[in-house]
N, C-alpha and C positions, 0 to 999 in steps of 0.2 A: 582458490582460497579454501583450502581444506578445513573442515570442521566449523566453518562460518555460515551463519544464516543470513539471508538477504532480507532486509527490512526496507520498505518504501513508504515515504510520506506522500499522501495523496490528497489533492484538493478536488472538490466537486463544484466547479464554477457555475454549472447550469442550475444548481439547486440554491435558490435564494435563502433558504433557511441556514445553510452552512457555508455559503460562498465566502471565501477569504480565510477559512479555517483549514488546517491540514490534520490528517489522521494517519497514524502508523499502522501498517499491515505487514504480515509475513508474506513474502513473495517466493513461491517455490518454482518459478519459471526462470530459466537462464537468460541472462543478457538484459535485464531490466535497466532502463536508462531514464534520466530526467527528460520529461517531455512525452514519454510513451503514454498511451491511453490504457486504462485498465477498467475491468468490471469488478466491483467490490461491494460487499454488503455494508449497508450504512444504517445506523440507528438501532433502536431496540428491537425493531421488527426485521432487521437484516434485509431490507429491500435492496436488490442489486441495482447499482447505478454506475454510470460511466464517470470516471474521474481521470485526472492527469497526475503523473508522478512528478513531484517537486523536489524530492531528495531521495538518495539511495544510500543505505548504510549496511555494511557487512560487520557482523559481530557474533560472538559466541552467545549462547543462551543467557548467560549471566549479564551480558552487556546489552540486552535488548532494550529498545527505547520505551517499551511498555511491558508490563508483566506478561510473560509468554502464555500463561494459562488463560489470559483474557484477550489476547490479541487475535484479530480476525485475519483471514487469509484472502489474498487476491484470487478471484475466480477465473479471470482471463486476462492475458497480456496482449495488447495490440501494439506492435512495434511501430514507432514513428519512422517513416521512411525518408 
C-alpha cells in the first residue's frame, strides 16, 4: 500500500479511567492487526501503557482519522500469535 500510512485504534482495557474508549495512533510497524497488543503513550503526560488494537486503517495523510500534527505514535507492537 504505497504512500499510505497505517493508523490503529487502540483500547486500554486495563485502565479503568479509559476502558471502553478507543484512541487513534500512527503505527510505523508492519503487519499491525486487530487483536495485537501495543505499547502506546496515553494522556497528557504520555505515560506508556499496554493496549489492544481494535481497528486498522490505511490512509493518506489527508485521510487520517485524527489531525496528523496531533496524533501520537505506537511505541511497540506485540504480535498476537
